Each structure stands twice: as C-alpha cells, then as structure tokens.
C-alpha positions in Angstrom: 0.0 0.0 0.0 2.9 2.3 0.8 4.3 1.8 -2.7 1.0 2.4 -4.4 0.4 5.9 -2.8 3.6 7.5 -4.3 2.8 6.0 -7.7 -0.7 7.5 -7.6 0.7 10.9 -6.6 3.3 10.7 -9.3 0.7 9.9 -11.9 -1.5 12.9 -10.7 1.5 15.3 -11.0 2.3 14.0 -14.4 -1.3 14.4 -15.6 -1.4 18.0 -14.3 1.9 18.8 -16.0 0.5 17.4 -19.3 -2.6 19.6 -19.0 -0.5 22.7 -18.3 1.7 21.9 -21.2 -1.3 21.4 -23.5 -2.8 24.7 -22.3 0.5 26.5 -23.0 0.9 25.2 -26.5 -2.7 25.1 -27.8 -3.9 28.0 -30.0 -6.0 30.5 -28.0 -9.7 30.7 -29.0 -11.1 33.9 -30.4 -13.3 34.7 -27.4 -10.5 34.6 -24.9 -7.6 36.0 -26.9 -6.6 39.7 -26.8 -3.3 39.1 -28.5 -4.8 38.9 -32.0 -7.1 41.9 -31.8 -6.3 45.6 -32.4 -8.3 46.7 -29.4 -6.3 47.6 -26.2 -7.1 45.5 -23.1 -8.5 47.8 -20.5 -10.6 46.3 -17.7 -14.2 47.6 -18.0 -13.5 49.6 -21.1 -15.6 49.0 -24.3 -14.0 50.4 -27.5 -15.9 51.3 -30.6 -14.4 51.8 -34.1 -16.5 54.5 -35.7 -16.1 57.0 -38.5 -15.0 60.4 -37.2 -18.2 61.9 -38.7 -20.3 59.9 -36.2 -18.7 61.5 -33.2 -21.3 63.9 -31.5 -20.4 67.5 -31.4 -20.6 69.7 -28.3 -22.8 72.7 -28.5 -21.4 76.1 -27.4 -21.7 76.8 -23.7 -20.9 79.8 -21.5 -19.8 79.7 -17.8 -17.5 81.7 -15.5 -13.9 80.8 -14.7 -11.9 81.1 -11.5 -11.0 84.7 -12.2 -14.6 85.7 -12.6 -14.1 86.1 -16.4 -16.6 84.7 -18.9 -15.8 81.4 -20.5 -17.2 80.7 -24.0 -16.5 77.3 -25.4 -16.7 78.7 -28.9 -13.4 80.3 -28.3 -11.9 76.8 -27.8 -12.6 75.9 -31.4 -9.2 75.0 -32.9 -7.8 73.8 -29.6 -8.5 70.3 -28.1 -9.7 70.5 -24.5 -10.2 67.9 -21.7 -13.4 68.3 -19.6 -13.7 66.9 -16.1 -16.3 67.4 -13.3 -15.6 68.0 -9.6 -16.6 70.1 -6.6 -14.4 72.0 -4.2 -15.5 70.5 -0.9 -15.0 66.9 -2.1 -12.4 65.7 0.4 -10.8 62.8 -1.6 -11.7 61.6 -5.1 -12.0 65.1 -6.7 -8.6 66.0 -5.1 -7.1 62.8 -6.6 -8.8 63.5 -10.0 -7.4 67.0 -10.2 -3.9 65.8 -9.1 -4.1 63.6 -12.1 -5.2 66.4 -14.3 -2.3 68.4 -13.0 0.1 65.7 -14.1 -1.5 65.6 -17.5 -1.2 69.3 -17.7 2.5 69.1 -17.0 3.0 66.1 -19.4 1.3 68.0 -22.3 2.9 71.4 -21.5 4.3 71.5 -25.1 1.0 70.6 -26.7 -1.6 73.2 -27.6 -4.4 71.7 -25.5 -6.5 73.0 -22.6 -8.2 71.6 -19.5 -11.7 72.5 -18.3 -12.8 71.5 -14.8 -16.5 72.1 -14.2 -18.0 72.3 -10.7 -21.1 70.1 -10.1 -21.8 72.2 -7.0 -22.1 75.7 -8.6 -24.3 77.0 -5.8 -21.4 76.9 -3.4 -18.4 76.9 -5.8 -18.1 80.7 -6.5 -15.3 82.1 -8.6 -13.5 83.1 -5.4 -13.6 79.6 -4.0 -12.5 78.1 -7.3 -9.6 80.6 -7.6 -8.2 79.5 -4.2 -8.8 75.8 -5.2 -7.0 76.4 -8.6 -4.0 77.8 -6.8 -3.5 74.5 -5.1 -2.7 73.0 -8.5 -1.0 76.0 -10.0 -3.8 76.2 -12.6 -3.9 79.2 -14.8 -6.7 80.1 -17.2 -7.1 79.7 -20.1 -4.7 76.7 -20.1 -6.7 75.2 -17.1 -10.0 76.7 -16.3 -12.2 76.0 -13.3 -15.7 76.8 -14.2 -19.0 77.6 -12.4 -22.3 79.1 -13.4 -26.1 78.6 -13.1 -26.9 75.0 -12.1 -29.2 74.4 -15.0 -26.4 75.2 -17.4 -24.0 72.8 -15.7 -26.7 70.1 -15.8 -27.3 70.7 -19.5 -23.6 70.5 -20.3 -23.0 67.3 -18.3 -26.3 65.4 -18.7 -27.4 66.5 -22.1 -24.1 67.0 -24.0 -21.8 64.5 -22.5 -24.5 62.1 -21.2 -22.8 61.9 -17.7 -24.1 62.2 -14.2 -23.1 65.5 -12.6 -24.5 65.4 -9.0 -21.9 65.8 -6.3 -22.6 62.3 -5.0 -22.5 60.5 -8.3 -20.6 62.7 -10.8 -18.4 61.0 -13.5 -14.8 60.4 -12.8 -14.0 60.3 -16.5 -11.9 62.8 -18.4 -13.7 63.7 -21.6 -11.7 64.9 -24.7 -13.2 67.4 -27.2 -11.2 67.8 -30.4 -10.3 70.9 -32.4 -13.5 70.6 -34.4 -15.8 70.5 -31.4 -16.4 66.7 -31.5 -16.6 64.7 -28.3 -13.7 62.4 -29.2 -13.0 60.0 -26.3 -13.3 59.4 -22.6 -10.6 58.2 -20.2 -10.5 56.8 -16.6 -8.4 59.1 -14.6 -7.3 56.3 -12.2 -6.3 53.8 -14.9 -2.6 54.1 -15.8 -3.2 52.6 -19.2 -6.0 55.0 -20.0 -3.9 57.9 -18.9 -1.1 56.8 -21.3 -3.8 56.5 -24.0 -5.0 60.0 -23.2 -1.5 61.4 -23.9 -1.4 59.6 -27.2 -5.0 60.6 -28.3 -4.6 64.2 -27.1 -1.3 64.6 -29.0 -2.9 63.2 -32.2 -5.9 65.6 -31.9 -3.5 68.5 -31.3 -1.5 67.6 -34.4 -4.5 67.6 -36.7 -4.6 70.4 -39.3 -7.9 69.5 -40.9 -10.9 67.5 -39.8 -10.2 63.7 -40.2 -13.1 63.1 -42.7 -13.4 59.5 -43.6 -11.0 58.2 -40.9 -12.0 55.6 -38.3 -11.7 56.6 -34.7 -11.2 54.1 -31.8 -13.1 55.5 -28.9 -14.7 54.7 -25.5 -17.3 57.4 -26.2 -20.5 55.5 -25.8 -22.5 58.1 -27.7 -20.6 57.7 -31.0 -22.8 56.7 -33.9 -25.6 55.4 -31.6 -29.3 56.0 -32.0 -31.0 57.0 -28.7 -32.7 54.1 -27.0 -35.5 56.2 -25.5 -36.4 59.5 -27.1 -38.0 60.6 -23.8 -34.6 61.0 -22.2 -33.2 63.1 -25.1 -34.1 66.7 -24.4 -33.1 68.0 -27.7 -32.1 66.3 -31.0 -28.7 67.4 -32.4 -28.7 64.7 -35.0 -31.1 61.9 -36.2 -31.2 58.3 -37.2 -33.8 57.2 -39.8 -34.2 54.5 -42.5 -33.7 55.1 -46.2 -35.6 53.8 -49.2 -33.4 50.7 -49.3 -34.2 49.8 -45.7 -30.7 50.8 -44.6 -30.0 52.9 -41.5 -29.3 56.6 -42.3 -27.4 58.7 -39.8 -27.5 62.5 -40.4 -23.8 62.7 -39.2 -22.7 60.4 -42.1 -23.1 63.5 -44.3 -20.5 65.4 -42.2 -18.1 67.0 -44.6 -20.8 67.6 -47.2 -23.3 70.4 -47.7 -26.8 69.0 -48.1 -30.4 70.0 -48.8 -33.4 68.7 -46.9 -37.2 68.9 -47.3 -40.4 67.3 -45.9 -43.1 65.5 -48.0 -45.3 62.4 -48.0 -46.1 60.1 -50.8 -49.9 60.6 -50.8 -49.7 64.4 -50.7 -51.7 65.5 -53.8 -50.6 69.1 -54.0 -47.5 70.9 -52.9 -45.4 67.8 -52.4 -45.8 66.8 -56.1 -44.8 70.2 -57.2 -41.9 70.4 -54.8 -40.4 67.0 -55.8 -40.8 67.8 -59.5 -38.8 71.0 -58.8 -36.2 69.0 -56.8 -35.9 66.5 -59.7 -34.9 69.4 -62.0 -32.8 71.0 -59.3 -30.8 67.7 -58.9 -29.7 68.0 -62.5 -28.7 71.7 -62.0 -26.8 70.8 -58.8 -24.8 68.1 -60.6 -23.9 70.6 -63.4 -22.9 73.4 -61.0 -21.2 71.3 -58.4 -19.4 68.7 -60.4 -17.0 67.5 -57.6 -19.2 67.8 -54.5 -22.8 67.6 -55.6 -25.0 68.3 -52.6 -27.2 65.4 -51.5 -31.0 65.9 -51.3 -32.6 64.4 -48.2 -36.4 64.1 -48.3 -38.0 63.1 -45.1 -41.6 61.8 -45.0 -44.0 63.4 -42.6 -46.2 60.4 -42.7 -44.0 57.5 -41.7 -46.9 55.2 -40.7 -47.8 54.9 -44.4 -44.5 55.7 -46.1 -42.4 52.5 -45.6 -39.0 52.0 -47.2 -40.5 49.9 -49.9 -43.1 52.6 -50.7 -40.4 55.3 -50.8 -38.3 53.2 -53.1 -41.2 52.8 -55.5 -41.9 56.6 -55.2 -38.3 57.5 -56.0 -38.3 55.2 -59.1 -41.7 56.6 -60.2 -40.5 60.2 -60.3 -37.1 59.3 -61.7 -35.0 60.4 -58.8 -31.3 59.4 -58.8 -30.9 57.9 -55.3 -27.1 58.2 -55.5 -27.5 61.8 -54.4 -31.2 61.8 -53.2 -32.2 60.0 -50.1 -35.8 59.3 -49.1 -36.1 58.7 -45.4 -38.7 57.3 -43.0 -39.0 56.0 -39.4 -41.2 53.7 -37.3 -41.8 56.6 -34.9 -44.0 59.5 -35.9 -42.7 61.3 -32.7 -39.2 61.2 -34.0 -40.2 62.8 -37.3 -42.0 65.6 -35.5 -39.0 66.2 -33.3 -36.6 66.3 -36.2 -38.8 68.9 -37.8 -39.2 71.0 -34.7 -35.7 70.6 -33.1 -33.3 70.1 -36.0 -35.1 72.2 -38.7 -37.3 74.4 -36.6 -40.6 73.7 -38.5 -43.7 71.5 -38.3 -43.4 68.0 -39.8 -46.6 66.0 -39.7 -49.1 64.7 -42.2 -51.5 67.6 -41.6 -49.0 70.4 -41.5 -45.5 70.1 -42.9 -43.1 72.8 -44.1 -42.6 73.2 -47.8 -39.3 75.0 -47.4 -35.8 73.7 -48.5 -33.2 73.6 -45.8 -29.4 73.9 -46.3 -27.2 72.1 -43.8 -23.5 72.8 -43.6 -20.5 70.4 -43.5 -20.8 70.2 -39.7 -24.5 69.3 -39.5 -25.6 72.8 -38.7 -28.8 74.3 -40.3 -27.6 77.4 -42.1 -30.4 78.5 -44.4 -34.1 78.1 -45.2 -35.4 78.9 -48.7 -38.8 79.1 -50.4 -38.3 77.4 -53.8 -41.5 79.0 -55.1 -40.1 82.5 -54.8 -38.0 84.2 -57.4 -34.4 84.6 -56.5 -34.4 82.0 -53.7 -32.7 79.3 -55.7 -29.8 81.4 -56.7 -29.4 82.6 -53.1 -29.5 79.0 -52.0 -26.8 77.9 -54.5 -24.6 80.9 -53.5 -24.9 79.8 -49.8 -24.0 76.2 -50.8 -20.8 77.5 -52.6 -19.9 79.5 -49.5 -20.4 76.6 -47.2 -18.4 74.2 -49.3 -15.4 76.5 -48.9 -15.5 76.4 -45.1 -12.7 74.3 -43.5 -13.7 74.6 -39.9 -17.1 74.8 -38.0 -19.0 78.1 -38.1 -17.1 81.0 -36.7 -14.0 79.0 -35.9 -10.4 79.9 -36.5 -7.5 77.6 -35.9 -5.1 78.9 -33.3 
C-alpha cells in the first residue's frame, strides 16, 4: 500500500503537467484571446471603431472661470480640450482626480491643448472659491479653467451634451476629450494608468490635426458615438437623427458630415405641394450636378407620414418620379414622434401629415442648419446655391479659426 500511494501521486502530478503543457501550446480561441485583436485591453472599457463623422459635437456653452471672467466654449474651437467634473468641498476623489489632471497638464505642456474642470456644486463653488482651489494646483486660465455658473447650465452640459451624471454624489470620474472641431472624441478613466497613457497619445494626435479627419476611423470609448437614442423621452433636444432610407438601410445624419446637403419634408400621398416640390427637386438635382461637379449636394427628403411611407413605398416613389438615389435619399421611421421632433428641433418647422413645411433647408458640413429657402419665390434658388458654394469652402465649423 505504501508503494501504491507514491505511484498514484506521481501519476497525478504527471497528468497535471501534461494539462498545463497542453494549455500552453494550444492555440487561443477567439473569445479569450486579446493578442490577435487591435483593441487595447483595459478592464471595464468597451471600445468602438466609428467614422469620425459619427462623433457627437458639443454645443457652445458659457460659464464663468476662477478669475470671474466669462468662459465661452466657442473660443476653444481649434484647440483640443479635456473636460472633467468635480466640486471644491469633495475631500478625496476630486482631489485625486485634479492631481491627475495636474500631471496631464505638465505632461502635455508642449501641446496646444487645454483643461476645463466644471463644478457640479455651482451654488457653493463661487469664482473666489475656485480661484483658491485652482491655486493648489498652480492652474492658470485659459490653459486650465475651473468653471462655475447657473446650475441648469451645468446640468445641460453634463447630462445633455456628454451624457454623464453631474451630481456631487455620483458625478463622473472620466476625463472627456473634445477635439479641435468640437467633437466629443473620447473618454478616459483618470485612475487607470493605461488610460492615462492613452490620453496622452490621443490628445497629441488631436492637437496635431490640421484639418478635420473626414473618412477616418476613430477608436473611442465614447458610448455616444454613432448610436441612436434608445429612448427619445430621455433626449431633451435632437442634435442629429437616425432614420431609415428607401433601401431599408440605416441613415445617420452625421454620415453627411463634410458635405453640404439640402433637406425637405413631404409624404407620398400628398396630392398638391409635395408633387410640385419634388418635380422641382428633380430638375434641381440635375442643375446641382452641373454646377457642383465635384461635391454635388445630397438631397434628403423626409416623409412626414412615416406610418404609411415604408422604405418599400419610398423606393417605388423614387423610381416613379425618376430620382437618382445616389444623391437623393428618401427617409422614414417607425416613430411619428421622431419625425415631428426632427422637424421641430433640427429644422425648426412643423413636420406631420396635416401640416409640414414646404421650405428647403441647407445644412453645412458640420450638420448645422444654415439656411431656409422658399423654392416658389424668385431669386431664392440662386441665393441657396450661393450659400452652398460659400459653405463648401468652409474648412472649420462656423465662426471657428485655428489657433
């Protein structure tokens, strides 16, 4: 019996060794392997590869800095800036967060970027308090601005634009990067060494850009990039929209970033003005292709009766009127509410079956509405075409100049 026990133990050890050797030499499966992917391995981080055009933009906002001076985000256009949220009486996490921001500030001292720290307790964090707080980190505006202002504005910036929690108890610990072109580029965990290294790389890349990276794929942790809202009730204002085209394919308004485009509302069964308008657009499409041979504007026709106008019906309609769908999209949705909100919030007009606008809308290369034109009035078409020519020459968003 004494001889059998060592033999059994020896066999068990040998078997375990064989299993370990087999695990070491076998090919890793796709699900468990990170070595064969291009995505960095960061615990809890989900990366998306999206076209730069699909990154959401940050609307202009105005607050007050630690010196009591007005801060206008529009003046940041042409400079990448990193946004974080904190409050001055936070005894631990916020202090650690801002210590990390201070290190990033030092590490990027040769880069033309800025840092923006926004108080989530603006009722108590006055400019005077923020000034003393900023001195602890040697922060000087405009390189590093500590901001305060009316609470509703702070809520709008955090919750509506960056989609992050901004209450003192639950505010985000992420550092959010906005690029030169006003796009919410990426987010980073301040307490993750890998993510902080990644911040330095991404920020340097954004600072080096001399023109918008149209057509390039961006790897980002920005969960808002290229995503349709799950629940319209939690989106207070539509800055872009997701619909379905006549081929049944998803259409994202941001996919036209870089192009100037023309939009209108109609519905297939409309017996009067819609027929006249689309006959006009059919002729306009030809004139556009002749005048803008290299960058022909796309026409985007949105139905105001989505319950009836399915993708199949829109496809038949486009074929019937002879529209070239290479540069003319017909769009619908399964939500009448979404169509109405697109009309009211993106274009500023009514958009339903009973009462939809017959105007033509010109949208610039950055998805901003820049003009409304009545195609039935003399001189309006030439004014519209002149605006399109002007907009096609713009290389940066409205009013922006590269620093």
